[in-house]
C-alpha positions in Angstrom: 0.0 0.0 0.0 2.1 2.7 -1.4 0.8 6.2 -1.8 2.6 8.8 -3.7 5.1 11.0 -1.5 8.6 10.5 0.2 10.7 7.7 1.8 14.0 6.7 3.6 16.4 3.7 3.1 17.9 0.8 5.2 19.4 -2.9 5.0 20.0 -6.6 6.6 21.2 -10.2 5.6 21.2 -14.1 5.6 23.1 -17.4 6.3 25.7 -19.8 4.7 25.7 -23.1 2.9 26.1 -25.0 -0.3 23.2 -25.0 -2.7 21.3 -28.1 -2.0 18.9 -29.3 -4.5 22.0 -28.3 -4.9 22.4 -30.7 -2.1 24.7 -29.8 0.8 23.1 -28.6 4.0 20.0 -27.4 2.3 16.7 -29.0 3.4 15.0 -29.0 0.0 16.4 -30.9 -2.9 15.2 -30.4 -6.5 17.9 -30.4 -9.0 21.4 -31.1 -8.3 24.2 -28.6 -7.5 27.3 -30.0 -5.9 30.2 -27.9 -5.0 33.7 -28.0 -3.8 35.0 -24.5 -3.8 38.5 -23.3 -3.2 38.4 -19.6 -2.6 41.6 -18.8 -4.4 40.9 -17.5 -7.8 39.4 -20.4 -9.6 36.6 -22.4 -8.0 36.0 -25.9 -8.8 32.7 -27.5 -8.0 31.4 -30.9 -7.9 27.8 -30.5 -6.7 25.4 -33.2 -6.4 22.3 -31.4 -5.4 18.7 -32.1 -5.7 18.3 -28.9 -7.4 21.1 -28.7 -9.9 23.0 -25.5 -10.0 26.2 -25.0 -11.9 26.5 -21.4 -12.8 28.8 -19.9 -15.3 27.7 -16.7 -16.5 28.1 -14.4 -19.3 27.6 -10.7 -19.2 26.0 -8.6 -21.7 26.8 -5.1 -22.4 23.7 -3.3 -23.3 23.7 0.2 -24.5 20.9 2.3 -23.5 20.9 6.0 -23.6 18.2 7.7 -21.6 17.7 11.4 -21.9 15.3 13.3 -19.7 14.2 16.8 -20.5 12.3 18.8 -18.0 10.8 22.1 -18.7 9.4 23.9 -15.7 7.1 26.9 -16.0 6.4 28.7 -12.8 3.4 31.0 -12.4 1.9 29.2 -9.3 1.9 26.1 -11.4 4.7 23.7 -12.6 4.7 21.6 -15.7 7.2 18.9 -16.3 7.8 17.1 -19.5 10.0 14.1 -19.5 11.2 12.3 -22.7 13.0 9.1 -22.3 14.7 7.5 -25.3 16.3 4.1 -25.1 18.8 3.0 -27.6 20.7 -0.2 -27.4 24.5 0.0 -27.5 26.6 -0.5 -24.4 24.4 1.2 -21.9 20.9 0.2 -20.9 18.1 2.0 -19.2 16.5 -0.6 -17.0 13.2 1.2 -17.2 12.5 1.6 -13.5 11.6 5.2 -12.6 11.7 6.3 -9.0 12.0 10.0 -9.5 8.5 10.3 -8.1 8.9 10.0 -4.3 6.6 7.7 -2.3 5.1 7.7 1.1 4.5 4.3 2.5 1.4 3.3 4.3 2.7 1.2 7.2 1.2 -2.3 7.4 2.1 -4.9 10.0 2.9 -8.3 8.5 1.2 -11.4 10.1 4.7 -12.7 11.0 7.0 -9.9 12.2 10.6 -9.8 11.1 13.2 -11.5 13.3 16.8 -10.5 14.0 19.0 -12.6 11.8 21.3 -13.4 14.7 18.6 -15.6 16.1 19.2 -17.9 13.1 22.9 -17.6 13.3 23.1 -15.2 10.4 25.6 -12.5 11.3 26.9 -9.3 9.9 30.7 -9.2 10.1 32.4 -6.7 12.5 33.3 -4.4 9.6 29.7 -3.8 8.6 27.6 -4.6 11.8 27.8 -1.0 13.1 26.0 0.4 10.0 23.5 -2.3 8.9 20.7 -4.4 10.3 19.7 -7.8 9.2 16.1 -9.2 9.4 14.8 -12.7 8.7 11.4 -12.2 7.0 10.7 -15.9 7.2 9.4 -18.4 4.5 6.6 -18.1 2.0 4.4 -21.2 2.5 3.1 -21.7 -1.0 6.3 -20.9 -3.0 7.6 -24.4 -3.9 11.2 -25.1 -2.9 13.8 -24.5 -3.9 13.8 -20.7 -4.3 15.6 -18.8 -7.0 16.1 -15.1 -7.6 13.8 -12.2 -6.8 12.8 -8.7 -7.9 10.0 -6.2 -7.1 7.3 -6.0 -9.8 8.2 -3.1 -12.0 4.7 -1.5 -11.8 3.9 -2.3 -8.2 6.4 -1.8 -5.4 4.2 -3.8 -3.0 4.6 -7.0 -5.0 7.7 -9.2 -4.9 8.4 -11.7 -7.7 10.3 -14.8 -6.6 11.4 -17.9 -8.3 10.0 -21.3 -7.1 11.0 -24.8 -8.1 14.3 -23.3 -9.2 16.6 -25.1 -11.6 13.8 -27.4 -12.8 11.5 -27.5 -15.8 8.6 -26.8 -13.4 10.0 -23.5 -12.3 7.7 -20.5 -12.1 7.8 -16.9 -10.8 5.3 -16.2 -8.0 3.6 -13.0 -7.0 3.9 -12.2 -3.3 2.3 -9.1 -1.7 4.7 -7.5 0.8 4.3 -5.1 3.7 6.3 -2.0 4.4 6.8 0.3 7.4 6.7 4.1 7.4 10.2 4.2 6.1 9.3 2.0 3.2 11.4 -0.9 4.6 10.1 -4.3 3.6 8.8 -6.0 6.7 7.4 -9.3 5.4 4.7 -11.2 3.5 1.2 -9.6 3.7 -0.4 -13.0 4.3 -2.5 -12.7 1.1 -2.7 -15.5 -1.4 0.6 -16.1 -3.3 -0.2 -16.6 -7.0 1.8 -17.9 -10.0 3.0 -14.9 -12.0 4.8 -16.4 -15.0 6.4 -19.6 -16.3 10.1 -19.5 -15.4 11.6 -22.9 -16.1 15.2 -23.4 -14.8 15.1 -20.0 -13.0 18.1 -19.4 -10.8 19.6 -16.5 -8.8 19.4 -13.9 -11.6 15.9 -12.3 -12.1 16.0 -8.6 -13.2 14.2 -6.0 -15.3 16.2 -4.5 -18.2 15.7 -2.2 -21.1 12.1 -1.7 -22.3 11.0 -3.4 -19.0 11.9 -6.8 -20.3 12.5 -9.3 -17.5 15.8 -11.2 -17.9 16.3 -14.6 -16.2 19.3 -16.8 -15.7 18.5 -20.4 -16.7 20.5 -23.1 -14.8 21.7 -25.7 -15.6 20.8 -25.2 -19.2 23.3 -22.3 -19.8 20.6 -20.0 -21.2 19.4 -16.5 -20.9 15.6 -16.1 -20.8 13.6 -13.0 -21.6 9.9 -12.1 -20.9 8.2 -9.1 -22.4 6.2 -6.9 -20.0 2.8 -8.5 -19.4 3.9 -11.9 -20.7 3.3 -15.0 -18.6 5.9 -17.2 -20.4 9.6 -17.0 -21.4 9.3 -15.3 -24.8 12.9 -15.8 -25.9 15.7 -18.2 -24.9 19.3 -17.7 -25.9 21.8 -20.5 -25.8 24.9 -19.2 -24.0 27.1 -22.0 -25.3 27.2 -20.1 -28.6 29.0 -17.3 -26.8 31.5 -19.5 -25.0 30.0 -18.8 -21.6 31.0 -21.4 -19.0 27.9 -23.3 -17.9 25.8 -22.1 -16.3 24.5 -18.6 -15.3 23.6 -18.2 -11.6 23.3 -14.4 -11.4 22.8 -11.5 -13.7 22.1 -7.8 -13.4 22.4 -4.4 -15.2 24.8 -1.8 -13.9 22.8 1.1 -12.5 22.9 4.7 -13.8 25.8 6.7 -12.4 28.1 3.7 -12.0 31.1 2.8 -14.2 29.9 0.5 -16.9 26.4 2.0 -16.6 23.7 0.0 -18.5 25.9 -3.1 -19.2 24.5 -6.5 -18.5 26.7 -8.5 -16.2 26.4 -12.2 -15.7 28.2 -14.7 -13.4 28.4 -18.5 -13.7 27.8 -20.9 -10.9 29.9 -22.5 -9.5 33.2 -21.4 -11.1 32.5 -17.6 -10.8 33.3 -16.6 -14.4 32.1 -13.0 -14.7 31.0 -11.7 -18.1 29.8 -8.5 -19.8 27.1 -9.2 -22.4 26.5 -6.7 -25.2 22.8 -6.6 -26.3 21.0 -5.2 -29.3 17.2 -5.0 -30.0 15.9 -7.9 -32.1 13.1 -5.9 -33.7 10.4 -7.8 -31.7 10.6 -6.0 -28.4 13.3 -8.3 -27.0 17.1 -8.5 -27.3 19.9 -10.4 -29.1 23.3 -11.0 -27.6 26.0 -9.4 -29.8 29.0 -10.5 -27.7 30.1 -11.9 -24.4 33.4 -10.8 -22.8 35.0 -12.7 -19.9 36.1 -10.0 -17.5 37.3 -11.8 -14.3 36.5 -14.8 -12.0 35.3 -14.6 -8.4 35.0 -17.2 -5.7 32.4 -18.6 -3.3 30.0 -20.1 -5.8 28.3 -16.8 -6.8 24.6 -16.4 -7.6 22.7 -13.1 -7.4 24.5 -9.7 -7.1 23.8 -6.0 -6.9 25.9 -2.8 -7.3 26.3 -0.7 -4.2 27.2 3.0 -4.2 30.2 4.6 -2.5 27.8 6.6 -0.3 27.2 3.5 1.8 29.2 2.8 4.9 32.0 0.2 4.4 32.1 0.9 0.7 34.9 3.4 0.0 34.3 3.2 -3.7 31.3 1.9 -5.8 31.1 -1.8 -5.2 29.0 -4.9 -5.3 27.3 -7.4 -2.9 27.3 -11.0 -4.1 25.2 -13.9 -2.7 27.7 -16.8 -2.4 25.7 -20.0 -2.5 28.6 -22.4 -2.0 30.4 -20.4 0.7 27.2 -19.5 2.6 28.1 -15.8 2.7 27.3 -12.4 1.3 30.6 -10.9 0.0 31.4 -7.2 -0.6 33.6 -6.1 -3.4 35.0 -2.9 -4.8 34.0 -2.3 -8.5 36.5 -1.3 -11.2 36.1 1.2 -14.0 33.9 -1.2 -15.9 31.5 -2.1 -13.1 33.2 -5.5 -12.5 34.4 -6.8 -9.1 38.0 -6.3 -8.0 38.9 -9.8 -6.9 41.4 -8.8 -4.3 38.9 -6.5 -2.6 36.6 -9.3 -1.5 35.5 -9.3 2.2 32.7 -11.1 4.1 29.6 -9.0 4.6 27.3 -11.7 6.2 28.1 -15.2 7.3 26.1 -18.2 8.6 23.9 -18.6 5.5 22.7 -21.8 3.8 22.4 -21.5 0.1 22.5 -17.7 -0.5 20.7 -17.2 -3.8 19.0 -14.1 -5.2 19.8 -10.4 -4.8 17.8 -7.3 -5.1 18.3 -3.7 -3.9 15.0 -2.1 -3.2 14.4 1.2 -5.1 12.3 2.8 -2.4 14.1 1.9 0.9 17.5 0.7 -0.2 16.8 -2.7 1.5 19.0 -5.4 0.2 16.7 -8.4 -0.2 17.9 -11.9 -0.9 16.6 -15.5 -0.9 18.1 -18.8 0.1 18.0 -22.0 -2.0 17.0 -24.5 0.6 18.3 -23.7 4.1 14.7 -23.1 5.1 13.9 -21.1 1.9 14.2 -17.8 3.6 13.6 -14.2 2.6 16.1 -11.9 4.2 16.4 -8.1 4.3 19.4 -6.0 5.2 18.7 -2.3 6.0 21.1 0.6 5.9 21.8 1.0 2.2 21.0 4.0 0.0 18.8 3.2 -3.0 20.7 3.2 -6.4 19.8 5.8 -9.0 17.1 4.4 -11.4 
């Protein structure tokens, strides 16, 4: 229940493990992801999970130029015209507009949030003074195991979350969420959870991109899925083997405006951590082709979902990233380089004690970092304390 007017920001986080289903210490098994990771530069995994997850990702550089023109006439009245043009090249306008401020109508969830420490999920000493972590619990009718998540582009009170991840039966589910007066996400509203769209083989990467197209990592098939706005099925599937992307993508996201590498599509593979930039071009039918994939670096921990974090946040001296590390059972913080890619040597633990850290989403209203776990109780976790990214 969001009403138009103004709102703050905040953050919190989840606990460690290997992706089960992805079997390891996850309770739910539905595919098979098996990992042995060495956190040195290359990760090798041998996962036998019940939900299979091997993510090697490819990143797509998308070019989108967005230009906003605002004319203001003041005679007791103000008119604002905004034109936004999106072109595809190496920068992409992800289509989410939060220039209009919001005022949140506080609603108490049926199950209140719980301090993450009660579940053994801990912010590290470096970050604990600045952030708070809340376990928002499980969602009873989203089938295990869970994949990635995002907020519905036209309704900030609806969360989209992947269920039956890594399987042919995978779907996105529509979950009504509650917020407090600061717009922080406080939990599930208790209303019916409904299927939103088909999302076979969904994994940790679920994000809106240019023209409000929904992009999905498809594991273990080594594919990139796309859904047009309003579609209830995956409208386009691209085989990433064609672009020499190491199987198979776990996480993907677009670099936000104002960051180095702005608009590029980044993709990371599970479990080896190969990190790519994907260049996109419109296909003429409202979706996108991959023009090229560039291997940029390799990170550790069995990475899944990730978000970019601005240098205006405590503990981030420069623009950086937060990465859900499924295999390591942690959230990791990185500095970002001048292309929006993680600087490998800058990695530090942000949250420990997780089982199967999976999705990643930075809320545009509150700055809450939301993530899911694959197995490990299939939890939704929120970390407060971040500033929302420019949209």
